[in-house]
N, CA, C and O atoms as a Tinker XYZ file with bonds, in Angstrom:
   224  protein
     1  N      0.797000   -1.181000    0.014000    73     2
     2  CA    -0.003000   -0.012000    0.025000    64     1     3
     3  C      0.846000    1.205000   -0.041000    63     2     4     5
     4  O      1.716000    1.353000    0.817000    81     3
     5  N      0.685000    2.066000   -0.949000    73     3     6
     6  CA     1.494000    3.327000   -1.182000    64     5     7
     7  C      1.029000    4.293000   -0.152000    63     6     8     9
     8  O     -0.174000    4.540000   -0.064000    81     7
     9  N      1.892000    4.854000    0.629000    73     7    10
    10  CA     1.529000    5.883000    1.579000    64     9    11
    11  C      1.790000    7.325000    1.128000    63    10    12    13
    12  O      0.936000    8.211000    1.119000    81    11
    13  N      3.008000    7.450000    0.774000    73    11    14
    14  CA     3.524000    8.791000    0.351000    64    13    15
    15  C      4.794000    8.725000   -0.451000    63    14    16    17
    16  O      5.151000    7.668000   -0.971000    81    15
    17  N      5.466000    9.816000   -0.557000    73    15    18
    18  CA     6.741000    9.887000   -1.328000    64    17    19
    19  C      7.845000   10.429000   -0.308000    63    18    20    21
    20  O      7.576000   11.280000    0.539000    81    19
    21  N      9.053000    9.885000   -0.457000    73    19    22
    22  CA    10.224000   10.311000    0.282000    64    21    23
    23  C     10.516000   11.669000   -0.071000    63    22    24    25
    24  O     10.690000   11.938000   -1.259000    81    23
    25  N     10.601000   12.656000    0.903000    73    23    26
    26  CA    10.945000   14.087000    0.532000    64    25    27
    27  C     12.480000   14.256000    0.048000    63    26    28    29
    28  O     12.847000   15.280000   -0.528000    81    27
    29  N     13.305000   13.231000    0.309000    73    27    30
    30  CA    14.657000   13.349000   -0.142000    64    29    31
    31  C     14.857000   12.708000   -1.493000    63    30    32    33
    32  O     15.332000   13.387000   -2.404000    81    31
    33  N     14.524000   11.436000   -1.685000    73    31    34
    34  CA    14.649000   10.829000   -2.991000    64    33    35
    35  C     13.505000   10.775000   -3.810000    63    34    36    37
    36  O     13.623000   10.357000   -4.962000    81    35
    37  N     12.346000   11.163000   -3.347000    73    35    38
    38  CA    11.119000   11.146000   -4.046000    64    37    39
    39  C     10.622000    9.747000   -4.567000    63    38    40    41
    40  O      9.891000    9.647000   -5.553000    81    39
    41  N     11.060000    8.706000   -3.855000    73    39    42
    42  CA    10.600000    7.353000   -4.139000    64    41    43
    43  C      9.288000    7.173000   -3.272000    63    42    44    45
    44  O      9.045000    7.801000   -2.241000    81    43
    45  N      8.511000    6.246000   -3.837000    73    43    46
    46  CA     7.274000    5.902000   -3.061000    64    45    47
    47  C      7.590000    5.108000   -1.789000    63    46    48    49
    48  O      8.441000    4.218000   -1.782000    81    47
    49  N      6.860000    5.468000   -0.694000    73    47    50
    50  CA     6.937000    4.843000    0.567000    64    49    51
    51  C      5.687000    3.949000    0.730000    63    50    52    53
    52  O      4.544000    4.406000    0.712000    81    51
    53  N      5.967000    2.717000    0.881000    73    51    54
    54  CA     4.925000    1.707000    1.081000    64    53    55
    55  C      4.773000    1.291000    2.438000    63    54    56    57
    56  O      5.761000    1.371000    3.168000    81    55
    57  N      3.626000    0.832000    2.922000    73    55    58
    58  CA     3.329000    0.438000    4.244000    64    57    59
    59  C      4.256000   -0.716000    4.698000    63    58    60    61
    60  O      4.876000   -0.666000    5.761000    81    59
    61  N      4.319000   -1.774000    3.827000    73    59    62
    62  CA     5.166000   -2.940000    4.193000    64    61    63
    63  C      6.648000   -2.515000    4.375000    63    62    64    65
    64  O      7.280000   -2.999000    5.314000    81    63
    65  N      7.227000   -1.644000    3.534000    73    63    66
    66  CA     8.599000   -1.178000    3.688000    64    65    67
    67  C      8.737000   -0.267000    4.954000    63    66    68    69
    68  O      9.798000   -0.228000    5.577000    81    67
    69  N      7.688000    0.433000    5.306000    73    67    70
    70  CA     7.754000    1.198000    6.621000    64    69    71
    71  C      7.787000    0.272000    7.730000    63    70    72    73
    72  O      8.468000    0.582000    8.707000    81    71
    73  N      7.109000   -0.892000    7.723000    73    71    74
    74  CA     7.020000   -1.802000    8.882000    64    73    75
    75  C      8.401000   -2.597000    8.969000    63    74    76    77
    76  O      8.716000   -3.167000   10.013000    81    75
    77  N      9.188000   -2.615000    7.871000    73    75    78
    78  CA    10.487000   -3.210000    7.847000    64    77    79
    79  C     11.524000   -2.341000    8.484000    63    78    80    81
    80  O     12.562000   -2.839000    8.920000    81    79
    81  N     11.273000   -1.037000    8.554000    73    79    82
    82  CA    12.246000   -0.137000    9.100000    64    81    83
    83  C     12.013000    0.068000   10.680000    63    82    84    85
    84  O     10.882000    0.159000   11.159000    81    83
    85  N     13.117000    0.129000   11.391000    73    83    86
    86  CA    12.991000    0.284000   12.902000    64    85    87
    87  C     12.296000    1.604000   13.231000    63    86    88    89
    88  O     11.403000    1.655000   14.076000    81    87
    89  N     12.718000    2.660000   12.554000    73    87    90
    90  CA    12.071000    4.044000   12.940000    64    89    91
    91  C     10.625000    4.041000   12.499000    63    90    92    93
    92  O      9.740000    4.519000   13.208000    81    91
    93  N     10.389000    3.469000   11.266000    73    91    94
    94  CA     8.941000    3.397000   10.831000    64    93    95
    95  C      8.057000    2.528000   11.800000    63    94    96    97
    96  O      6.909000    2.876000   12.074000    81    95
    97  N      8.556000    1.530000   12.245000    73    95    98
    98  CA     7.719000    0.665000   13.225000    64    97    99
    99  C      7.573000    1.382000   14.474000    63    98   100   101
   100  O      6.493000    1.333000   15.064000    81    99
   101  N      8.591000    2.072000   14.960000    73    99   102
   102  CA     8.542000    2.839000   16.201000    64   101   103
   103  C      7.413000    3.930000   15.988000    63   102   104   105
   104  O      6.529000    4.047000   16.836000    81   103
   105  N      7.440000    4.725000   14.864000    73   103   106
   106  CA     6.500000    5.810000   14.674000    64   105   107
   107  C      5.073000    5.248000   14.630000    63   106   108   109
   108  O      4.159000    5.840000   15.204000    81   107
   109  N      4.879000    4.108000   13.953000    73   107   110
   110  CA     3.557000    3.556000   13.905000    64   109   111
   111  C      3.054000    3.045000   15.217000    63   110   112   113
   112  O      1.862000    3.132000   15.515000    81   111
   113  N      3.954000    2.512000   16.006000    73   111   114
   114  CA     3.695000    1.968000   17.368000    64   113   115
   115  C      3.261000    3.222000   18.309000    63   114   116   117
   116  O      2.291000    3.116000   19.060000    81   115
   117  N      3.965000    4.315000   18.236000    73   115   118
   118  CA     3.732000    5.503000   19.030000    64   117   119
   119  C      2.303000    6.111000   18.646000    63   118   120   121
   120  O      1.561000    6.565000   19.516000    81   119
   121  N      1.971000    6.092000   17.323000    73   119   122
   122  CA     0.682000    6.612000   16.844000    64   121   123
   123  C     -0.421000    5.666000   17.356000    63   122   124   125
   124  O     -1.423000    6.115000   17.913000    81   123
   125  N     -0.221000    4.350000   17.159000    73   123   126
   126  CA    -1.292000    3.381000   17.519000    64   125   127
   127  C     -1.494000    3.346000   19.049000    63   126   128   129
   128  O     -2.564000    2.932000   19.495000    81   127
   129  N     -0.587000    3.730000   19.805000    73   127   130
   130  CA    -0.739000    3.736000   21.257000    64   129   131
   131  C     -1.350000    5.020000   21.776000    63   130   132   133
   132  O     -1.515000    5.142000   22.990000    81   131
   133  N     -1.705000    6.010000   20.919000    73   131   134
   134  CA    -2.251000    7.218000   21.379000    64   133   135
   135  C     -3.794000    7.058000   21.601000    63   134   136   137
   136  O     -4.400000    7.739000   22.428000    81   135
   137  N     -4.355000    6.170000   20.857000    73   135   138
   138  CA    -5.759000    6.046000   20.969000    64   137   139
   139  C     -6.464000    6.769000   19.860000    63   138   140   141
   140  O     -5.911000    7.678000   19.242000    81   139
   141  N     -7.665000    6.370000   19.613000    73   139   142
   142  CA    -8.436000    6.943000   18.424000    64   141   143
   143  C     -8.375000    8.358000   18.184000    63   142   144   145
   144  O     -7.812000    8.765000   17.168000    81   143
   145  N     -8.936000    9.216000   19.076000    73   143   146
   146  CA    -8.993000   10.656000   18.810000    64   145   147
   147  C     -7.662000   11.311000   18.753000    63   146   148   149
   148  O     -7.452000   12.204000   17.931000    81   147
   149  N     -6.764000   10.913000   19.579000    73   147   150
   150  CA    -5.492000   11.467000   19.678000    64   149   151
   151  C     -4.586000   11.127000   18.496000    63   150   152   153
   152  O     -3.794000   11.953000   18.041000    81   151
   153  N     -4.727000    9.834000   17.986000    73   151   154
   154  CA    -3.986000    9.410000   16.903000    64   153   155
   155  C     -4.497000   10.122000   15.586000    63   154   156   157
   156  O     -3.715000   10.532000   14.729000    81   155
   157  N     -5.731000   10.225000   15.502000    73   155   158
   158  CA    -6.320000   10.853000   14.351000    64   157   159
   159  C     -5.991000   12.372000   14.351000    63   158   160   161
   160  O     -5.773000   12.967000   13.296000    81   159
   161  N     -5.962000   12.966000   15.531000    73   159   162
   162  CA    -5.572000   14.435000   15.592000    64   161   163
   163  C     -4.147000   14.615000   15.178000    63   162   164   165
   164  O     -3.825000   15.493000   14.377000    81   163
   165  N     -3.227000   13.727000   15.762000    73   163   166
   166  CA    -1.828000   13.860000   15.315000    64   165   167
   167  C     -1.687000   13.613000   13.891000    63   166   168   169
   168  O     -0.877000   14.346000   13.323000    81   167
   169  N     -2.286000   12.754000   13.189000    73   167   170
   170  CA    -2.121000   12.527000   11.763000    64   169   171
   171  C     -2.665000   13.715000   10.938000    63   170   172   173
   172  O     -2.104000   14.099000    9.911000    81   171
   173  N     -3.824000   14.296000   11.456000    73   171   174
   174  CA    -4.325000   15.429000   10.831000    64   173   175
   175  C     -3.390000   16.662000   10.963000    63   174   176   177
   176  O     -3.242000   17.476000   10.051000    81   175
   177  N     -2.797000   16.734000   12.121000    73   175   178
   178  CA    -1.828000   17.865000   12.338000    64   177   179
   179  C     -0.576000   17.742000   11.403000    63   178   180   181
   180  O     -0.068000   18.715000   10.846000    81   179
   181  N     -0.130000   16.466000   11.286000    73   179   182
   182  CA     1.100000   16.306000   10.418000    64   181   183
   183  C      0.711000   16.586000    8.994000    63   182   184   185
   184  O      1.522000   17.063000    8.200000    81   183
   185  N     -0.562000   16.284000    8.661000    73   183   186
   186  CA    -1.048000   16.529000    7.254000    64   185   187
   187  C     -1.014000   17.987000    6.920000    63   186   188   189
   188  O     -0.869000   18.307000    5.740000    81   187
   189  N     -1.140000   18.951000    7.901000    73   187   190
   190  CA    -1.117000   20.262000    7.647000    64   189   191
   191  C      0.220000   20.750000    6.945000    63   190   192   193
   192  O      0.191000   21.756000    6.237000    81   191
   193  N      1.327000   20.074000    7.131000    73   191   194
   194  CA     2.511000   20.375000    6.528000    64   193   195
   195  C      2.741000   19.724000    5.101000    63   194   196   197
   196  O      3.823000   19.844000    4.526000    81   195
   197  N      1.742000   19.075000    4.592000    73   195   198
   198  CA     1.807000   18.435000    3.354000    64   197   199
   199  C      1.909000   19.527000    2.268000    63   198   200   201
   200  O      1.146000   20.494000    2.259000    81   199
   201  N      2.867000   19.338000    1.367000    73   199   202
   202  CA     2.903000   20.352000    0.202000    64   201   203
   203  C      1.662000   20.155000   -0.676000    63   202   204   205
   204  O      1.106000   19.064000   -0.807000    81   203
   205  N      1.268000   21.298000   -1.270000    73   203   206
   206  CA     0.071000   21.311000   -2.078000    64   205   207
   207  C      0.182000   20.341000   -3.348000    63   206   208   209
   208  O     -0.765000   19.629000   -3.680000    81   207
   209  N      1.319000   20.358000   -3.992000    73   207   210
   210  CA     1.321000   19.633000   -5.212000    64   209   211
   211  C      2.208000   18.347000   -5.127000    63   210   212   213
   212  O      2.661000   17.853000   -6.160000    81   211
   213  N      2.448000   17.822000   -3.939000    73   211   214
   214  CA     3.109000   16.522000   -3.826000    64   213   215
   215  C      2.515000   15.832000   -2.561000    63   214   216   217
   216  O      1.690000   16.368000   -1.820000    81   215
   217  N      3.023000   14.595000   -2.401000    73   215   218
   218  CA     2.482000   13.823000   -1.223000    64   217   219
   219  C      3.432000   14.126000   -0.141000    63   218   220   221
   220  O      4.553000   14.591000   -0.346000    81   219
   221  N      2.901000   13.821000    1.129000    73   219   222
   222  CA     3.720000   14.131000    2.348000    64   221   223
   223  C      4.600000   12.980000    2.659000    63   222   224
   224  O      5.359000   13.027000    3.627000    81   223
């Protein structure tokens, strides 16, 4: 599942690749431990920084 594009190399970032990475797994773990409303709010906040013409 394609999630976004890397801001450095502009390659696609896929969910399975994110889970294989230690930092990616840690980030997903932190978000999932926040609970429904807080996790959703954090993801929405991060999305505020998404460039208009590219993926975050």
